[in-house]
C-alpha positions in Angstrom: 4.6 -9.8 -1.3 1.4 -11.1 0.3 0.8 -9.8 3.8 -2.9 -10.7 4.0 -4.0 -12.6 7.2 -4.5 -16.3 6.8 -8.2 -15.6 7.2 -10.2 -14.2 4.4 -12.1 -11.6 6.4 -9.7 -10.4 9.1 -11.0 -13.2 11.3 -10.6 -16.9 11.0 -13.3 -17.9 8.6 -15.3 -19.9 11.1 -15.9 -16.7 13.0 -17.0 -14.5 10.2 -20.3 -12.8 10.8 -22.2 -10.1 8.9 -21.5 -6.6 10.3 -25.1 -6.3 11.5 -24.6 -9.4 13.7 -21.7 -7.7 15.4 -23.4 -4.4 16.0 -26.6 -6.1 17.3 -24.5 -8.2 19.7 -25.0 -7.8 23.4 -21.5 -7.6 24.8 -20.8 -9.7 27.9 -18.2 -9.0 30.6 -16.5 -12.3 29.6 -16.2 -11.1 26.0 -14.8 -7.8 27.0 -12.3 -9.4 29.3 -11.1 -11.8 26.6 -10.8 -8.9 24.1 -8.7 -7.0 26.7 -6.4 -10.0 27.2 -6.0 -10.5 23.4 -5.3 -6.8 22.8 -2.8 -6.8 25.6 -0.8 -9.5 23.8 -1.1 -7.9 20.3 0.0 -4.5 21.5 3.4 -5.9 22.2 3.8 -6.0 18.4 6.3 -8.9 18.6 4.4 -10.8 16.0 1.7 -10.1 13.3 -1.7 -9.4 14.9 -3.6 -12.2 13.0 -1.0 -14.7 14.1 -1.2 -13.6 17.8 -5.0 -13.7 17.6 -5.0 -17.2 16.1 -2.8 -18.4 18.8 -5.0 -16.7 21.4 -8.1 -18.5 20.1 -6.3 -21.9 20.0 -5.5 -21.4 23.7 -9.1 -20.4 24.6 -11.2 -23.3 23.3 -14.1 -22.2 25.4 -14.7 -19.1 23.2 -17.6 -19.5 20.9 -18.2 -18.2 17.4 -19.8 -14.9 18.5 -17.1 -14.4 21.2 -14.3 -14.8 18.6 -16.1 -12.5 16.1 -16.4 -9.8 18.8 -12.8 -10.1 19.9 -11.4 -10.0 16.4 -13.5 -7.2 15.2 -12.9 -5.0 18.2 -9.2 -5.7 18.4 -8.6 -4.9 14.7 -10.8 -1.8 15.2 -8.6 -0.6 17.9 -5.5 -1.1 15.8 -7.0 0.9 13.0 -7.7 3.9 15.2 -4.9 3.5 17.8 -3.4 7.0 17.4 -6.7 8.7 18.0 -7.7 6.3 20.8 -4.3 6.8 22.5 -4.9 10.6 22.4 -8.4 10.3 23.8 -7.7 7.7 26.4 -5.0 9.5 28.4 -4.1 6.4 30.3 -4.2 4.1 27.3 -4.8 0.7 28.8 -6.2 -2.0 26.5 -9.5 -1.9 28.3 -9.8 1.9 27.8 -8.9 1.6 24.2 -11.6 -1.0 23.7 -14.2 1.0 25.5 -13.6 4.1 23.4 -13.6 2.1 20.2 -16.8 0.4 21.1 -18.4 3.7 22.1 -17.3 5.9 19.2 -16.8 3.4 16.3 -18.4 0.1 17.3 -22.0 1.2 17.3 -22.6 0.8 21.0 -24.1 3.6 23.2 -22.9 4.4 26.7 -26.2 3.0 28.0 -25.6 -0.3 26.2 -22.1 -0.5 27.7 -23.2 0.6 31.2 -23.4 -3.0 32.6 -19.8 -3.5 31.7 -18.4 -0.2 33.1 -16.7 0.3 36.4 -17.1 3.2 38.8 -16.5 6.5 37.0 -16.2 5.0 33.6 -19.6 6.0 32.4 -18.9 9.8 32.9 -15.4 9.4 31.4 -16.7 7.6 28.3 -19.5 10.1 27.8 -16.9 12.9 27.8 -14.7 11.0 25.4 -17.5 10.5 23.0 -18.2 14.3 22.9 -14.7 15.3 21.9 -14.3 16.7 18.4 -11.4 15.5 16.4 -11.5 18.1 13.6 -8.8 20.3 15.2 -6.4 17.4 15.9 -3.1 17.0 14.1 -3.2 15.3 10.7 -1.3 12.3 11.9 -4.0 11.6 14.5 -7.0 12.3 12.2 -5.5 10.1 9.5 -4.2 7.6 12.2 -0.9 7.3 10.5 2.5 7.7 12.3 4.4 10.8 11.5 7.1 9.0 9.6 4.5 7.5 7.2 2.9 10.9 6.7 6.3 12.4 5.9 6.9 9.6 3.4 3.6 10.3 1.7 4.0 14.1 1.3 6.1 14.0 -1.9 3.1 12.2 -3.6 0.0 13.5 -1.7 -1.5 16.7 -0.4 -2.5 16.9 3.3 -6.2 16.6 2.1 -5.4 13.4 0.2 -3.3 12.0 3.1 -6.4 12.5 5.3 -8.6 10.8 2.7 -6.1 7.9 2.5 -5.9 7.6 6.2 -9.7 7.4 6.5 -9.9 4.8 3.8 -7.2 2.7 5.6 -9.3 2.9 8.8 -12.0 0.8 7.1 -11.8 -3.0 6.7 -10.8 -4.0 3.2 -13.5 -5.7 1.0 -13.3 -9.4 0.1 -12.3 -9.8 -3.5 -12.1 -13.0 -5.6 -10.1 -13.8 -8.7 -11.9 -16.0 -11.2 -9.6 -18.9 -12.3 -10.2 -18.5 -16.1 -8.7 -21.9 -16.7 -11.7 -23.5 -15.0 -14.6 -21.0 -15.6 -15.6 -17.4 -16.4 -16.7 -14.4 -14.3 -20.4 -14.5 -15.4 -20.7 -18.2 -14.3 -19.1 -17.4 -11.0 -21.5 -14.5 -10.4 -24.5 -16.6 -11.2 -23.3 -19.4 -8.9 -22.7 -16.9 -6.0 -26.2 -15.5 -6.5 -27.8 -18.9 -6.5 -26.1 -19.6 -3.1 -27.3 -16.4 -1.6 -24.0 -14.4 -1.8 -24.3 -10.9 -3.1 -21.4 -10.0 -5.4 -20.5 -7.7 -8.3 -17.7 -7.4 -10.9 -14.7 -5.5 -9.8 -14.2 -2.0 -11.3 -11.0 -2.6 -13.1 -9.9 -6.3 -13.1 -11.7 -8.3 -15.9 -11.5 -11.4 -13.7 -12.3 -9.9 -10.3 -15.4 -10.3 -8.1 -16.2 -8.2 -5.1 -18.3 -9.8 -2.4 -20.8 -8.0 -0.2 -19.7 -8.6 3.3 -17.3 -11.3 4.5 -18.9 -14.7 3.9 -16.8 -17.8 4.6 -16.0 -18.3 1.0 -13.4 -21.0 1.7 -16.3 -23.4 2.4 -18.0 -22.6 -0.9 -17.9 -25.1 -3.8 -16.4 -22.4 -6.1 -13.4 -22.1 -3.8 -13.1 -25.8 -3.1 -13.1 -26.7 -6.8 -10.5 -24.0 -7.7 -12.9 -21.8 -9.6 -12.0 -18.8 -7.5 -9.1 -17.6 -5.3 -9.1 -14.8 -2.7 -7.1 -11.9 -4.2 -7.4 -8.2 -3.9 -8.3 -6.4 -7.2 -5.1 -4.4 -7.1 -3.0 -7.5 -6.9 -4.9 -8.9 -9.9 -3.9 -5.8 -12.0 -0.3 -6.8 -11.6 -1.0 -9.9 -13.6 -2.2 -7.7 -16.5 1.0 -5.7 -16.3 3.0 -8.9 -16.7 0.6 -9.9 -19.5 2.1 -13.4 -20.1 1.3 -15.2 -23.4 0.8 -18.9 -24.0 4.0 -20.9 -24.4 6.2 -18.3 -22.8 8.7 -18.8 -20.0 7.6 -16.7 -16.9 8.8 -16.3 -13.3 7.2 -15.0 -10.2 10.4 -14.1 -8.4 9.0 -13.7 -4.9 6.0 -16.0 -5.2 5.1 -16.5 -1.5 2.0 -18.6 -1.4 1.6 -18.2 -5.1 -1.5 -16.1 -5.7 0.0 -14.1 -8.5 1.8 -17.1 -10.0 -1.5 -18.9 -10.2 -3.1 -16.0 -12.0 -0.2 -15.9 -14.5 -0.6 -19.7 -15.1 -4.3 -19.3 -15.8 -3.7 -16.3 -18.1 -1.5 -18.6 -20.1 -4.2 -21.3 -20.2 -1.9 -23.7 -18.4 0.6 -23.6 -21.3 4.2 -22.5 -21.3 5.9 -22.5 -17.9 5.6 -20.4 -14.8 8.4 -20.6 -12.2 7.3 -19.8 -8.6 10.5 -18.9 -6.8 10.6 -18.3 -3.1 13.2 -18.6 -0.2 10.6 -19.8 2.3 9.6 -23.5 2.4 6.5 -22.7 4.5 5.2 -20.2 2.0 5.7 -22.5 -0.9 4.0 -25.3 1.0 0.8 -23.1 1.2 0.9 -23.0 -2.6 0.6 -26.8 -3.0 -3.1 -27.2 -2.2 -3.9 -24.0 -4.2 -2.1 -25.4 -7.2 -3.9 -28.7 -6.9 -7.3 -26.9 -6.8 -6.5 -24.7 -9.7 -6.0 -27.6 -12.2 -2.9 -25.9 -13.7 0.0 -28.0 -15.0 2.3 -25.1 -16.1 3.2 -23.8 -12.6 6.5 -25.0 -11.1 7.3 -24.1 -7.5 11.0 -23.7 -6.8 12.7 -23.2 -3.4 15.8 -21.0 -3.8 18.4 -20.1 -1.3 18.6 -16.5 -2.4 19.1 -14.2 -5.4 22.3 -16.0 -6.4 20.8 -19.5 -6.3 22.1 -21.9 -9.0 18.5 -22.2 -10.4 18.6 -18.4 -11.1 21.9 -18.6 -12.9 20.7 -21.5 -15.1 17.8 -19.4 -16.4 19.8 -16.2 -16.9 18.6 -14.4 -20.0 16.0 -17.0 -20.9 12.6 -15.7 -19.6 10.0 -13.7 -21.4 8.3 -12.2 -18.3 9.5 -11.8 -14.7 7.4 -10.4 -11.9 9.2 -9.1 -8.8 6.6 -8.7 -6.0 9.2 -7.5 -3.6 9.2 -7.9 0.2 8.1 -4.5 1.5 6.6 -2.7 4.4 3.1 -3.7 3.4 1.7 -0.3 4.2 -0.7 -0.5 1.3 -2.5 -3.4 3.1 -3.3 -1.5 6.3 -7.0 -2.1 5.9 -6.3 -5.8 6.4 -3.1 -5.5 8.5 -3.4 -2.4 10.6 -0.7 -3.5 13.1 1.9 -2.9 10.3 1.7 0.8 11.2 3.3 -0.1 14.5 5.5 -3.0 13.6 7.2 -1.1 10.8 9.5 1.9 11.4 12.1 4.0 9.6 14.7 1.5 10.8 12.9 -1.4 9.2 12.4 0.6 6.0 16.1 1.3 5.9 16.7 -2.5 6.1 14.2 -3.3 3.4 15.3 -1.0 0.6 18.7 -2.5 0.0 17.1 -5.9 -0.2 14.5 -4.7 -2.7 17.3 -3.3 -4.9 19.2 -6.5 -4.7 16.2 -8.7 -5.5 15.3 -6.5 -8.5 18.9 -6.6 -9.8 19.0 -10.4 -9.5 15.6 -10.9 -11.2 16.6 -8.7 -14.1 19.3 -11.2 -15.0 16.6 -13.7 -16.0 15.0 -11.5 -18.6 15.6 -12.2 -22.2 16.2 -9.5 -24.8 12.8 -7.9 -25.5 11.4 -9.4 -22.4 9.4 -7.7 -19.7 10.3 -7.1 -16.0 7.6 -5.9 -13.6 8.7 -4.5 -10.1 5.8 -4.3 -7.6 5.2 -3.7 -4.0 2.2 -3.2 -1.7 3.8 -0.2 -0.2 2.8 3.5 -0.5 6.2 5.0 -0.1 8.6 6.3 -2.8 11.5 4.9 -0.9 10.3 1.4 -1.7 8.9 2.2 -5.1 10.0 5.0 -7.5 13.4 5.4 -5.8 14.2 1.7 -6.3 13.2 1.8 -9.9 15.0 5.0 -10.7 18.2 3.7 -9.2 17.8 0.4 -11.2 17.3 2.2 -14.5 20.2 4.5 -13.9 22.5 1.5 -13.6 20.8 -0.8 -16.2 20.7 1.1 -19.5 19.6 -2.1 -21.2 16.2 -1.7 -19.6 13.6 1.0 -20.5 10.5 2.1 -18.6 7.1 1.2 -20.2 4.1 3.4 -19.6 1.9 1.5 -17.1 -1.3 3.1 -18.4 -0.5 2.1 -21.9 0.4 -1.4 -20.8 -3.1 -1.7 -19.1 -4.8 -0.3 -22.2 -3.3 -3.0 -24.2 -5.1 -5.4 -21.9 -8.4 -3.4 -22.4 -8.3 -2.0 -18.9 -9.2 1.7 -18.8 -7.3 3.0 -15.8 -5.7 6.4 -15.9 -2.1 5.8 -15.1 1.2 7.4 -16.2 4.6 5.8 -16.2 3.8 3.8 -13.0 0.9 1.9 -11.6 0.0 3.6 -8.3 -3.2 2.4 -6.7 -4.6 4.2 -3.6 -7.3 2.8 -1.4 -9.1 6.1 -1.1 -9.1 6.6 -4.9 -9.4 3.1 -6.4 -11.0 1.1 -3.7 -8.2 -1.5 -3.8 -5.2 -2.1 -1.5 -2.3 0.2 -2.1 0.0 -1.1 -4.9 2.9 0.3 -6.9 4.3 -1.3 -10.1 6.8 -0.4 -12.8 6.9 -2.1 -16.1 10.3 -2.3 -17.8 11.5 -3.9 -21.1 14.9 -5.3 -21.8 16.1 -3.5 -25.0 19.2 -5.5 -25.7 
């Protein structure tokens, strides 16, 4: 399930600036007041932060490019470090959270901030900046709520949880997937270099490119002509676990805006058929322009009413490959969506897991004998990952687990994995992803 903001760099693309531009920026009282107002709305956590911020910008037409860049960067910065900032602030007003973030993490000295400070704030902020965090509880240092830390402990040591938390406190890189139906990675890298954009091949994905910084790639010819799509490297690896062949029948069961379905179609060289199923007309509508740019003719979006839709029943037992990128908590994407730490909860997790099990059960009915089923999430928690797969295999003896590491090696990807794909931001430099590969044996 894609939970990435509509922007490609945590801000609307028109407001993307290189990091040096942000840190060199002289902050105005007007910018700080606007950031205060935006953060006040976002901290209600009624809607995704990127959606609230986009609405805020639409309602403040007077804000310029630098204003919006400052607001977005500082607001998302606060969300990434909110537990620590709350602890340090005492009276955690949006203004105080912003000032602490700017002083401790935003590269601004107390002297630089002095023109913006009210009476007593300079001494207060200087004291805050001197506080050591080394002795603080793990949850605060990692900036992960206790329920998330508890959910990670079966898989990670406290040292690794801290490493993960620190990785999640950083913005995610901007990764591209090369559309191999149109071009190849070397050609893309050359074209990027010629246009002054620094980039390098991704570490694991054979079709991935990682950009230096956050250029507005959606204005680049490579994006406009469908040669590249924005897609995290970890998400790209899911396509290699599905490993579709030309002329096969394939389904992306929870396609969303179709990023993975587009990759599957390109891997098949626009041959065979890829069904992109989703229950949301809005998400499938976002696939249409992407599909047009891609040049693919083998991808077929299908709106369904649910797991028991008649379209699903008609295809029962007929598909060679099925990907289930299940709706999930999205905790593996906290570098890009830090507000999910506060919008998700044990209660929302308890609502998600039965849905995940139901979706996986329904998708399994599509798989032909000898076919492959891949269950994936962008979650970090066993409750959404291994527990779902274990329960499925217990009740579906006609499916067998395929070693994920071996499946990747078949695709010439050297990534040390066992039975499952488990990607960690602090280890692999990708978003957090889980995947299980299963084969129908009869």
